[in-house]
Each structure stands twice: as C-alpha cells, then as structure tokens.
C-alpha positions in Angstrom: -47.3 35.3 -25.1 -50.0 35.8 -22.5 -49.8 32.2 -21.4 -46.0 32.4 -21.1 -46.3 35.6 -19.0 -48.7 33.8 -16.7 -46.3 30.9 -16.2 -43.4 33.3 -15.4 -45.6 35.2 -12.9 -46.8 32.0 -11.3 -43.2 30.9 -11.0 -42.2 34.2 -9.4 -45.2 34.0 -7.0 -44.1 30.5 -6.0 -40.6 31.7 -5.3 -41.9 34.6 -3.1 -44.1 32.2 -1.2 -41.1 29.9 -0.5 -39.1 32.9 0.6 -41.8 34.0 2.9 -42.0 30.6 4.6 -38.2 30.1 4.6 -38.5 26.8 2.7 -35.9 27.3 0.0 -33.5 24.4 -0.2 -29.9 25.1 -1.3 -29.0 22.2 -3.7 -25.9 23.9 -5.0 -23.0 21.6 -4.2 -19.8 23.0 -2.6 -16.8 23.2 -4.8 -14.5 20.2 -4.4 -11.1 21.5 -3.2 -8.7 18.8 -2.0 -7.0 19.6 1.3 -3.3 18.9 0.5 -0.1 19.2 2.5 2.5 20.1 0.0 5.5 20.6 2.3 6.6 19.8 5.8 9.9 20.7 7.5 10.6 18.6 10.6 13.9 19.1 12.5 15.9 15.9 12.7 14.0 14.1 10.0 16.2 11.9 7.8 13.3 11.8 5.2 9.8 13.2 4.8 7.5 11.8 2.1 4.1 13.3 1.4 1.4 11.5 -0.5 -1.7 13.5 -1.5 -3.3 10.4 -2.9 -3.0 8.4 0.4 -2.9 11.5 2.6 0.0 10.3 4.6 3.2 11.9 5.9 6.0 9.3 6.2 8.8 10.6 8.4 12.0 8.8 9.4 13.6 10.5 12.4 17.2 10.5 13.4 17.8 8.3 16.5 18.8 11.4 18.5 15.4 13.1 18.2 13.3 13.3 21.4 10.0 11.7 20.4 8.3 13.9 23.0 9.4 17.1 21.4 9.6 16.7 17.6 10.0 20.2 16.2 7.6 21.1 13.3 9.4 24.1 11.9 7.2 24.8 8.8 4.6 23.4 6.4 2.6 24.3 3.4 -1.1 23.4 2.7 -3.7 24.1 0.1 -4.2 27.9 -0.1 -7.1 29.3 1.9 -7.4 26.1 3.9 -6.9 25.4 7.6 -5.1 22.6 9.5 -5.9 21.1 12.8 -3.7 18.9 15.0 -6.2 16.2 16.0 -4.1 15.0 18.9 -4.0 18.4 20.6 -7.1 20.0 19.0 -4.9 23.0 18.1 -5.2 24.9 14.8 -1.8 25.4 13.3 -0.5 28.5 11.6 2.3 28.3 9.0 3.9 31.4 10.6 4.5 29.6 13.9 6.5 26.5 14.8 5.3 23.7 17.0 6.5 20.7 19.1 4.8 17.4 18.5 4.6 14.7 21.2 4.7 11.6 19.1 4.4 9.4 22.3 1.0 11.1 22.8 1.7 11.4 26.5 2.5 7.7 27.0 4.6 6.6 30.0 6.5 4.4 27.6 9.1 6.2 25.4 7.8 4.9 22.1 5.5 5.8 19.2 2.1 4.1 19.9 1.2 1.5 17.2 -2.5 1.7 18.0 -2.9 5.5 18.2 -2.3 7.2 14.8 -1.1 10.8 14.9 -3.4 12.7 12.5 -4.1 16.2 11.2 -7.2 17.5 9.4 -6.9 19.9 6.5 -10.1 21.8 6.1 -11.3 23.3 2.8 -15.0 23.0 1.8 -14.5 19.4 3.0 -12.4 17.8 5.7 -9.3 15.8 4.7 -7.6 13.6 7.4 -3.8 13.1 7.1 -1.9 10.5 9.1 1.6 11.1 10.3 3.5 7.8 10.1 6.7 8.3 12.0 9.5 5.9 12.7 12.9 6.2 14.5 15.5 3.7 13.5 17.6 3.0 16.6 20.1 0.4 15.5 20.5 -2.2 18.2 23.3 -4.7 17.7 24.5 -7.7 19.7 27.0 -9.8 17.7 29.7 -12.2 18.9 33.2 -12.6 17.4 34.4 -15.4 15.2 31.9 -18.2 14.5 30.3 -18.4 17.9 26.9 -17.1 17.1 23.8 -19.0 15.9 21.6 -16.6 14.0 20.8 -13.0 15.0 20.3 -11.9 18.6 16.7 -11.6 19.7 15.8 -8.1 21.0 12.8 -7.0 23.1 12.9 -3.2 22.8 10.0 -2.9 25.3 11.3 -5.5 27.7 14.9 -4.1 27.5 16.4 -7.6 26.9 18.4 -9.4 24.3 19.7 -12.9 23.9 22.2 -14.5 21.6 22.7 -18.2 21.0 26.0 -20.2 20.7 26.7 -24.0 20.0 27.1 -26.2 23.1 30.8 -26.4 22.4 31.3 -22.7 23.2 31.8 -22.1 27.0 29.6 -19.3 28.4 32.7 -18.2 30.4 34.6 -17.3 27.2 32.1 -15.2 25.2 33.8 -12.7 22.9 31.6 -9.7 22.1 32.2 -8.1 18.7 29.6 -5.3 19.1 26.9 -4.4 21.7 24.8 -1.3 21.0 21.5 -1.0 22.9 20.5 2.7 22.5 20.6 5.6 20.2 23.9 7.1 19.0 24.0 9.7 21.7 23.5 7.1 24.5 26.1 6.1 27.2 26.3 2.6 28.6 27.3 1.4 32.0 27.9 -2.2 33.2 26.4 -3.5 36.5 28.8 -6.1 37.9 27.5 -9.1 40.0 28.3 -7.3 43.2 26.4 -4.2 42.2 29.4 -2.2 41.3 28.8 0.1 38.3 31.5 0.5 35.6 30.7 3.7 33.7 31.1 4.0 29.9 32.2 0.3 29.8 33.8 -1.3 26.8 31.5 -4.3 26.3 34.3 -6.3 24.7 35.8 -6.6 28.2 32.8 -8.6 29.4 33.2 -12.3 28.8 31.3 -14.3 31.5 27.7 -15.0 30.5 27.1 -17.9 32.8 24.4 -15.6 34.2 22.8 -12.7 32.3 24.7 -9.4 32.4 23.1 -6.1 33.1 23.8 -2.8 31.3 22.4 0.7 32.0 21.7 2.8 28.9 21.2 6.6 29.3 20.1 9.2 26.8 18.2 12.5 27.1 16.6 12.2 30.5 15.9 8.5 30.1 17.5 5.5 31.9 16.9 1.9 30.7 18.3 -1.2 32.4 19.0 -3.9 29.8 19.4 -7.7 30.4 21.9 -9.3 28.0 22.0 -13.1 27.8 23.9 -15.8 26.0 22.4 -19.3 25.7 23.7 -22.6 24.3 21.8 -24.5 21.7 22.1 -27.9 20.0 20.1 -26.6 17.1 22.1 -24.8 14.5 19.0 -23.2 12.9 17.3 -20.8 15.3 14.6 -19.3 13.0 12.7 -20.3 9.9 10.1 -18.2 8.1 8.0 -18.8 5.0 6.1 -16.2 2.9 4.0 -18.4 0.6 2.3 -17.0 -2.5 0.2 -19.0 -5.0 3.0 -20.7 -7.0 6.1 -19.9 -5.1 7.3 -19.2 -1.5 10.0 -17.0 -0.1 12.2 -18.9 2.4 14.4 -17.4 5.1 16.4 -19.0 7.9 19.0 -18.0 10.5 21.7 -20.1 12.1 25.3 -21.0 12.4 26.0 -20.6 8.7 29.8 -21.1 9.2 29.1 -24.8 10.2 28.6 -26.1 6.7 26.7 -25.7 3.4 23.3 -24.0 3.9 20.2 -25.1 2.0 16.5 -25.7 2.1 14.6 -28.9 1.5 10.9 -29.1 0.5 8.2 -31.7 0.3 4.5 -32.0 0.0 2.8 -32.3 3.4 2.4 -36.0 4.4 5.2 -37.3 2.1 7.9 -39.5 3.4 11.5 -38.7 4.3 12.6 -39.7 0.8 10.4 -37.0 -0.7 12.7 -34.1 0.5 14.1 -32.2 -2.5 16.7 -29.4 -2.4 15.6 -25.9 -3.3 18.2 -24.4 -5.7 19.9 -20.9 -5.6 20.4 -20.4 -1.9 21.9 -17.0 -0.9 23.9 -16.7 2.4 24.4 -13.3 4.0 26.1 -13.4 7.4 24.0 -15.6 9.7 21.0 -15.6 7.3 20.3 -17.7 4.2 17.4 -17.3 1.8 15.9 -18.9 -1.3 12.7 -18.9 -3.4 10.8 -22.2 -3.9 9.3 -22.1 -7.3 6.9 -24.3 -9.3 4.4 -24.8 -6.4 0.7 -25.5 -6.8 -1.9 -23.0 -5.5 -3.8 -24.0 -2.4 -1.6 -26.9 -1.4 0.1 -27.9 1.8 3.9 -28.2 2.0 6.7 -28.6 4.5 10.2 -27.0 4.4 13.3 -27.3 6.6 16.6 -25.5 6.7 19.8 -27.5 6.6 23.4 -26.5 7.7 25.9 -29.2 7.0 24.5 -32.3 8.7 22.3 -30.3 11.0 18.6 -30.4 10.1 16.1 -27.9 11.3 12.5 -28.7 12.3 10.0 -29.0 9.4 7.8 -25.9 9.0 4.4 -26.4 7.4 2.8 -23.9 5.1 0.0 -23.6 2.6 0.2 -21.8 -0.7 -2.4 -19.1 -1.5 -5.2 -19.6 -3.9 -4.7 -18.2 -7.4 -8.1 -16.5 -7.4 -9.4 -15.3 -10.7 -11.6 -12.3 -11.5 -15.0 -12.9 -13.0 -15.4 -12.1 -16.7 -11.7 -11.0 -17.0 -11.9 -12.0 -20.7 -14.9 -9.6 -21.2 -17.0 -12.2 -23.0 -20.1 -11.8 -20.8 -22.3 -8.8 -21.2 -26.0 -8.0 -20.5 -28.1 -5.3 -22.0 -30.9 -3.5 -20.3 -32.5 -0.6 -22.2 -29.8 1.7 -23.4 -27.2 0.3 -21.0 -24.7 -2.4 -21.3 -23.3 -4.2 -18.2 -20.1 -6.3 -18.3 -21.6 -8.9 -16.1 -24.0 -11.9 -16.3 -26.8 -9.7 -14.8 -28.1 -6.3 -15.8 -26.3 -4.5 -13.0 -22.8 -3.3 -11.9 -22.5 -6.4 -9.8 -18.7 -6.8 -10.2 -17.5 -4.9 -13.2 -18.9 -1.4 -13.7 -18.9 1.3 -16.4 -20.2 4.9 -16.5 -22.9 4.0 -19.0 -25.8 4.8 -16.7 -24.6 8.4 -16.4 -23.9 8.7 -20.1 -27.2 7.2 -21.3 -29.2 10.0 -19.5 -28.1 12.1 -22.5 -26.9 9.9 -25.3 -26.0 6.3 -26.2 -23.7 4.1 -24.1 -20.0 4.6 -24.8 -18.7 1.4 -23.1 -20.0 -1.5 -25.1 -19.3 -5.1 -26.2 -18.0 -5.8 -29.7 -17.1 -9.0 -31.5 -15.9 -10.4 -34.8 -12.6 -10.1 -36.7 -10.8 -6.9 -36.0 -13.0 -6.0 -33.0 -12.1 -8.8 -30.6 -9.1 -11.2 -30.1 -11.5 -13.9 -29.1 -15.2 -14.0 -28.2 -16.3 -10.5 -27.2 -14.2 -7.4 -26.3 -14.9 -4.0 -24.8 -15.0 -0.8 -26.9 -14.5 2.3 -24.8 -15.0 5.7 -26.4 -14.5 9.2 -25.0 -17.5 11.4 -26.0 -18.0 15.1 -25.9 -20.8 17.7 -25.6 -22.1 15.8 -22.6 -24.3 18.1 -20.4 -23.1 18.8 -16.9 -19.6 17.2 -17.3 -18.6 18.2 -20.9 -16.8 14.9 -21.7 -17.3 11.3 -20.6 -14.5 8.7 -21.1 -15.3 5.2 -22.0 -14.4 3.1 -19.0 -14.5 -0.4 -17.4 -13.5 -1.1 -13.8 -14.0 -3.4 -10.9 -16.3 -1.5 -8.6 -19.6 0.2 -8.3 -21.2 3.0 -10.4 -24.1 5.0 -9.1 -24.9 8.3 -10.8 -24.6 11.4 -8.6 -25.7 14.4 -10.6 -24.9 16.7 -7.7 -21.3 15.7 -7.8 -20.5 13.4 -10.8 -16.9 12.8 -9.7 -18.2 10.7 -6.8 -20.3 8.4 -9.0 -17.7 5.7 -9.4 -16.2 3.7 -6.5 -13.3 1.5 -7.4 -12.5 -1.9 -5.9 -13.9 -5.4 -5.3 -13.0 -7.9 -2.6 -9.9 -10.0 -3.4 -7.2 -11.6 -1.3 -4.8 -13.3 -3.7 -1.4 -11.8 -4.8 -0.9 -12.1 -8.6 2.4 -11.1 -10.1 1.1 -10.0 -13.6 -1.8 -8.6 -15.4 -1.8 -9.5 -19.1 -4.1 -8.8 -22.0 -4.7 -7.1 -25.4 -5.6 -3.6 -26.4 -5.7 -1.3 -29.4 -6.2 2.5 -29.4 -6.9 5.5 -31.5 -6.3 8.8 -29.6 -7.9 12.1 -30.3 -7.0 15.7 -29.3 -7.8 16.6 -25.7 -10.3 19.5 -25.7 -11.0 20.1 -22.0 -8.9 20.3 -18.8 -11.8 19.3 -16.6 -14.8 21.0 -15.1 -16.0 22.3 -11.7 -16.5 18.8 -10.5 -13.0 17.6 -11.4 -10.9 16.4 -8.4 -7.9 17.7 -10.4 -7.5 19.7 -13.7 -5.0 19.1 -16.5 -4.5 22.3 -18.5 -1.2 21.0 -20.0 -3.1 18.1 -21.6 -5.3 20.4 -23.7 -4.4 20.5 -27.4 -2.3 17.3 -27.2 -3.1 13.7 -28.1 -5.1 11.8 -25.4 -3.7 8.8 -23.6 -5.5 5.6 -22.8 -4.8 3.9 -19.5 -4.9 0.3 -18.2 -3.9 -0.4 -14.6 -4.3 -2.7 -11.6 -4.0 -1.9 -7.9 -4.2 -4.3 -4.9 -5.4 -2.4 -1.9 -5.9 -3.0 1.8 -9.1 -1.3 3.1 -8.3 -2.1 6.7 -11.6 -4.0 7.4 -13.8 -1.3 5.9 -16.6 -2.5 3.5 -16.6 0.9 1.7 -13.4 2.2 0.0 -11.7 4.6 2.4 -10.3 7.9 1.3 -6.8 6.7 1.5 -6.6 2.9 1.1 -3.2 1.3 1.6 -1.9 0.3 -1.9 0.0 -3.0 -1.6 0.9 -3.4 -5.3 0.4 -1.7 -8.6 1.1 -1.8 -12.3 -0.2 0.1 -15.3 0.3 1.5 -18.8 -0.5 4.7 -20.6 -0.3 5.1 -24.4 -1.0 8.0 -26.8 0.1 6.2 -30.0 -2.2 4.8 -32.6 -2.3 1.1 -32.1 -4.4 -0.1 -35.1 -4.0 -3.8 -34.5 -4.4 -5.6 -31.2 -1.2 -5.4 -29.1 -0.5 -7.7 -26.2 0.7 -6.2 -22.9 2.2 -7.8 -19.8 2.2 -5.6 -16.6 4.3 -6.9 -13.8 3.0 -5.8 -10.4 5.3 -3.9 -8.1 4.7 -4.7 -4.5 5.3 -2.1 -1.8 5.0 -4.8 0.9 6.0 -8.4 0.1 4.3 -9.7 3.3 1.0 -7.9 3.3 -2.1 -9.3 1.6 -4.8 -7.2 -0.1 -8.5 -7.0 0.7 -9.6 -5.6 -2.6 -8.6 -5.4 -6.3 -8.9 -2.4 -8.7 -8.6 -3.0 -12.4 -9.4 -0.1 -14.7 -9.4 0.5 -18.5 -10.2 4.0 -19.8 -10.1 5.7 -23.2 -8.8 8.8 -21.5 -6.2 8.6 -18.7 -7.7 11.6 -16.9 -11.3 10.6 -17.6 -12.1 10.5 -13.9 -11.2 14.3 -13.9 -13.5 14.8 -17.0 -10.4 15.6 -19.1 -10.0 13.9 -22.5 -10.3 14.0 -26.2 -13.7 13.2 -27.8 -13.2 10.4 -30.3 -10.5 8.6 -28.4 -11.3 4.9 -28.7 -9.8 2.0 -26.7 -10.5 -1.7 -27.3 -9.5 -4.2 -24.6 -9.8 -8.0 -24.6 -8.7 -11.3 -22.9 -7.3 -9.9 -19.7 -5.7 -12.6 -17.4 -3.8 -12.7 -14.1 -0.4 -14.5 -13.7 0.9 -15.9 -10.4 4.4 -17.3 -11.3 7.6 -16.0 -9.9 10.0 -14.2 -12.2 
C-alpha cells in the first residue's frame, strides 16, 4: 500500500511539474465530423446532384442563366459547421442569398476549365467541395435534304461554324434546315455583304455560301459575331474516332450517310488490302454511324476505316490496351511474419493489405490464408472474420484490399488507404466466396467516419467490390478521387458452399482511363466504420478480371 501511494504521489508531482513548465502535450484527437453539403437551391438549375463521398456539386444550368450572376438561394450543411466561398473568401450564411460569378471575373463569357469553383465546409477539419457547373447551349447548323456530310464543326470560343457538302452541291444553293448559335433567349441578325444588317433574320432565307456569312447573336448584355461557312468535300467521311479497350473497340464515324450502306472495315496493322474485314452490327443515326469491333487482342496494333457506299475513308491506326492483371488475385501467395499474415510474396503490405497489424496488437490475426477441401476452391483462399471486444475500436472486420495499411492508434479510421496504380479497363471482376453472417452488435465508435444504428441487431453483410479511380496525378489517394467505374456485391445470407460471382463494372465515363484500382473484400460491409457482427466469416478465392465486351 505504501509503495502504491508513493507511485501515485510521484505521478502527481510529475504532473504538477509539467503544468508549471507548460509542457503538457494534448494528444487527444479531435472528433471526426464530416463536413457535408446536404442541400443546395440554385435558381435556374435544371439539376443539382450532391455527392458527399466525392464532395462535388454537379449543376446543370438552363441556357438563359447569366453565368456572372448565378443566384444561390439556399443551402444546408452539417450542423454547427461553417462554409467558405473560396473564390471570394466570403463566409456564407444559410439565412442569406448570394450571387456566384462562375466566370470568376474572366473577360470571356464562359466557365473556366482550369479554375475550379470551390467551397470549404469547416467542422473540426476542413472539407473542400468542388462546384462542377455546365450550361447546355444547344448550337445547331443543319442543312436540308441530303446535302450535309457529317455534323457541322463549332468553335464556341472562336464564334465560328462550318458544314460540309459534296462537290456536286453548289454553294450558291444551300438550304438551311436549322441555324441556332446562342441560348434560347438570344436574337440573331444577318450582316449582308454590303454591311446592311437584317434584324431577327430567318436563316432559311440565306442560300449563298460562296463566301462565309456573318450573323450577330445577342443575349443579356452580350454581343457575339459568328462566321458561318459551308465547304465542299470529295470525302464522304469527315470524322472517324476509335475508343480502344483491351479486347474490343468502340468505332464512330460521321459522313454523308444517305450516299449508301455504312460500315467499318478492320485489319491488323501492316496487313494488305485483302485483309480488310467488315465489322458487323453497324448502327446509323442521322449523319453518324457506330459499331463495336470485338474479339481483338490486347496490346496489338490495328487499322480501321469507315465506308459509305463505294467511298472509303482514310485508315485510322489504333492500339488496344493491355489486359493488365493484379498480383496474387487468386490469393495463393501469403507470407507470415510473427503474428501477422500478409497476402503478398514479402512480409509487408506491398500490394494487398489487411488490418492484421492493428488487430495483432491485441489478439490473433483475423485475415488469414486457408487451404484444403472446403476451405479453398483451389490452392489457398482468404478467411476473413469480424472479431469483437477489440480495445479502442470494439470490433475489427476481417478484410483484404489493394492498398496500404499503417496502424494509427490516434485515429484508427485513417489506418487503411485504398488503391494501387493501375491503368487498364476490365469489364468484370469474377471469383468465389462463402459467408456466415452474425448479428451486428455495434453501430460504430467515436472514430467512425459514419455510424449505422439501423444495422444493430440485424444480420451482418459481407461485401466485395471493385472501383477504378483517377487520382489526377497524385501519388497519395485524394479525399475525393474521381470514380470511373465500379461494381460490387453485399450478402447477408448463409452461403455454406463456395458460390461463384460475376460483377460487371459500370463505367461513368467510357473514354476516361483510371490511374488506380481498388478491390476490397470484408466480412462486414461497414467494417471501415467499425460496425459489424463478431463471428461473421467470409471466405474468398480465385478472383480474376475479365476484359471481353458483352
């Protein structure tokens, strides 16, 4: 008793000494409170989409909205937080209304592509939101009958447009079907060759395009002078584009589709003229025709050309993407170091990672290899178990993911960082799993990025998912990476025997390419929020990526 008393006194004396010298260090972490925007009312917006995961505000404005005075009528943010307009430096109040200058003071009436419009929501942390605004001004220049080759080419910044016609069509006899150069509230005047201005002209009355014609477009307080041209062409195909993936390619061409049957022809690069083969299932829509070339080989050079009747377009060269695989996607390779198991060839989280290093501080690893009949489909598999009574975090889900794990006891929710470099575009993630769910016992804890009270008392769900992301050149995963494609499953049923799954990726952008890949398997779908059911067990094995078109 005396010895214990002396220790307490010594500890108290030490505390007083630290107070006297002002050397106490505050190691208590701030509470994690996400700074969300839950509602935004913008006058003249045709649509407003808020994403708390990406922290983006996607707004489509009516074409009559003045980009210099976009009226922000109202918004809602996380309670007890603040919001700053980073362009003006102004703190916004939900009781007031504001005008936003989306041109950011530019002399050009347009939304700058290289200057994002951002807000910061401030809680205990700062959360930057990006306003992605667009204004769909429908500009049209079409000619009547079968005169036009492909779509007219617009330069919205240069205020010019050109349409093409066959050489057989005289430039003195052009028939305009529709000419629209500004927003729906614009007026259009015609400047004749002698300088005379015809106000509110009907463009169908203008036929001579031997020289370019000039039109004045007026809206708001803005005046734009447009140059409208028509040119003759011997080539019936004006545009050819290819979007090559690993084993197929999207083909698109424009031209004088009324001049005959439209098709595409394909060959391997360097092959002779007799090697051209027709691509089946061509779709014609106005002056555009499209198809998908299937059965291609990854990383190979090809040529394609459009054909209309007997008119052949120039050959366009392209190279298919690589069908890049992911290391140890079958989970056969594991390395043990002390109490920890690593799903890699070395004793580190070098490509795949788990939360084992955090768990084994207190208990045995819960993401481990297994093998043998009933445990694995082939070779080794991963056994992932949600365990309870874990100090600091209460529960720890068994998990396996492409990325990095580094234990952070100050804020365990930041220990895992998803994603590894990857630039291919698979179409499927396939594999095998079996699952035994347990009852969820906790909604989360003070470190949880989100809590799930509705899950408590119900059966847990496992999750398997894949995401392809664009990190915009960053080497560390940004707070709001651009998700290019995703697929996933969640299951709360007992799957006692291995079940095969086939996840087809849904692409948000068919042209963009990823910089990183995220693949995750977890015994509790809300495991990253420390919500789950102790005893939930997920087995996964023999994952693979597919690259075929379907």
